N, C-alpha and C positions, 0 to 999 in steps of 0.2 A: 654209582656214587655211594660213598660210605655213610652209614647212618650216624647221627650224633644225637646226644641227649643234652637237654638244658633244663635248668630249674631256676626261676627267678626267686631268689632268696629274700630280696628286699627291694621294694619299689621306692625310689628316693625322690624323683621329681619328674614332672613333664616340662620339657624345655620349650616346646612349641607344638602347634597343631596345624596341619596343612588344610587346604580347601577340600580334600577328600576324606578328612577325618583322621588321617594317620597322625600319631603322636611321636615326636622325638622324645625319648625317655632316657633318664639316667637311672640305672638299676644295678643291683648286685646280682650276678648270674654265675651259677656253677655250670661249667661246660664239661660234659662227659665225666661227671662225678668228681671233678677236681675242685680245689678250693675256689670259692667265689671270687670274681673280679668285678671291678667297676666297668660298666658297659654303657655305651651311648649308641643308640640306633633307633630307627623308626619302626613303629608297630601299627598294624592294621587296627581299625576301630574295635573289632572283637578279640584282638590279641592272638589270632590264629596264624598270622603271617608276620614276618620280620624282613627288614631290609639288611643290606650289608652295614656293618658298624665297626666299632672299635672297642676292644676290651683292654683294660689297664690294671696292673697291680696297684696296690696302695702306694708303693714307692714311686711308680711312674706318675700317678695322679698328683702326688706331692710336688714332683718336679714340674709338671704342667701348671699346677696352681702357682708356684713361684714365678714361672715365666709370665703367666697371665697378670699377676700382681705388678710386674714391672712394666707392662704395656700401658700406654696412654690410650684408653678407649673412649 
């Protein structure tokens, strides 16, 4: 499996915490030295492990924000 690098450039928010202490976080992450993207995924309590997640550009996040604003929650 190919190695990958990441750097959390900004911690924005914790969205939730599960009963094992893992936190679903919104962060800015640079993957493999590329420009940082908005990223939502779960992180272990010590931050050493991560789950699968989703990364979005600013433009994609703006589209998602517009969609969410239109929903009746």
